[in-house]
C-alpha positions as CSV (number, residue, x, y, z in Angstrom):
1,M,-3.4,-17.1,5.4
2,G,-6.1,-13.9,3.4
3,L,-6.5,-14.0,-0.2
4,E,-4.2,-11.0,-1.0
5,K,-1.5,-12.6,0.9
6,S,-1.8,-15.8,-0.9
7,L,-1.8,-13.7,-4.3
8,E,1.3,-11.6,-3.4
9,D,3.1,-15.0,-2.6
10,Y,2.2,-16.1,-6.1
11,L,3.5,-12.7,-7.7
12,E,6.7,-13.1,-5.4
13,T,7.3,-16.5,-6.9
14,I,6.8,-15.4,-10.5
15,L,9.3,-12.7,-9.8
16,I,12.0,-15.3,-8.1
17,L,11.1,-17.8,-11.4
18,K,11.2,-14.9,-13.9
19,N,14.7,-14.0,-12.4
20,K,16.0,-17.8,-12.6
21,K,14.7,-18.1,-16.1
22,S,13.1,-16.2,-19.1
23,I,9.8,-17.9,-18.9
24,V,7.5,-19.0,-16.2
25,R,4.6,-21.5,-16.7
26,F,2.2,-23.1,-14.7
27,V,4.0,-26.1,-13.8
28,D,7.2,-23.9,-12.5
29,I,4.7,-22.5,-10.2
30,A,3.5,-25.8,-8.9
31,R,6.9,-27.0,-8.7
32,Y,8.3,-23.9,-6.6
33,M,5.4,-23.5,-4.3
34,N,4.6,-27.4,-4.3
35,F,1.2,-26.5,-5.1
36,S,-1.1,-28.4,-7.7
37,K,-1.6,-27.4,-10.9
38,H,-5.3,-26.9,-9.8
39,S,-4.4,-24.2,-7.2
40,V,-2.0,-22.4,-9.4
41,S,-4.9,-22.2,-12.1
42,H,-7.1,-20.9,-9.6
43,A,-4.4,-18.1,-8.4
44,V,-3.4,-17.1,-11.8
45,K,-7.2,-16.6,-13.0
46,E,-7.4,-14.2,-10.0
47,L,-3.9,-12.5,-10.5
48,R,-5.2,-11.9,-14.5
49,K,-8.7,-10.8,-13.5
50,K,-6.8,-7.8,-11.2
51,D,-4.5,-7.3,-13.8
52,Y,-1.5,-8.4,-12.2
53,L,-0.1,-10.9,-14.6
54,T,-0.8,-11.8,-18.5
55,M,-0.6,-15.0,-20.3
56,D,1.3,-15.4,-23.6
57,L,-0.2,-17.4,-26.6
58,D,2.5,-20.0,-25.4
59,G,1.4,-20.4,-22.0
60,S,4.2,-18.2,-20.3
61,L,3.1,-15.7,-17.5
62,R,4.3,-12.2,-17.0
63,L,3.6,-9.8,-14.6
64,T,2.3,-6.6,-15.5
65,E,3.3,-3.2,-14.6
66,K,0.6,-3.2,-11.5
67,G,2.0,-6.7,-10.8
68,I,5.0,-5.4,-10.4
69,D,4.1,-2.2,-8.4
70,K,1.9,-4.9,-6.0
71,I,4.7,-7.0,-5.2
72,I,7.1,-4.3,-4.8
73,A,4.8,-2.7,-2.4
74,A,4.5,-6.1,-0.6
75,L,8.1,-6.6,-0.2
76,A,8.6,-3.0,1.2
77,D,5.8,-3.7,3.6
78,R,7.3,-7.0,4.8
79,Q,10.6,-5.2,5.1
80,K,9.1,-2.8,7.4
81,I,7.5,-5.3,9.7
82,E,10.8,-7.2,10.2
83,V,12.6,-4.0,11.2
84,M,9.6,-3.1,13.6
85,Q,8.9,-6.4,15.1
86,P,12.5,-6.1,17.5
87,V,11.4,-2.4,18.1
88,A,8.0,-3.6,19.3
89,S,9.5,-5.5,21.9
90,L,11.4,-3.1,23.6
91,T,10.3,-1.3,27.0
92,S,9.4,2.2,27.5
93,H,13.0,2.5,29.5
94,E,14.6,0.8,26.4
95,L,13.1,3.0,24.0
96,S,13.7,6.4,26.4
97,G,17.4,5.2,25.5
98,F,17.0,6.1,21.9
99,N,18.1,9.6,20.9
100,A,14.9,11.3,19.2
101,G,15.2,11.7,15.5
102,T,18.4,10.1,15.0
103,G,17.9,6.4,16.2
104,I,21.3,6.6,18.2
105,H,20.8,4.3,21.5
106,K,22.4,6.1,24.5
107,R,23.9,3.4,27.0
108,A,24.1,4.4,30.6
109,D,26.6,2.0,31.1
110,I,29.5,3.2,28.6
């Protein structure tokens, strides 16, 4: 798993936890992802360096606007991949059955 993908996983986890509770800390991320606090600490340092995340004086973590944009883009890309994977497995004959521009499949057996 590449570093960017790994950091995206952390951002997604922080977003999920933030929706469940108002304050997200290192320990919450470590428990949720089943990672060591050391691993989480390293990732948080990287996320802060990239300006995806800030840490309040009480230790709570917050996604920045840049972090929110990053996770939204990553989730959108993931959705595109999930939609495109089944299409990629279609044969050229199956693909030719789609009506160009509408995505409506023409079936010869109907």
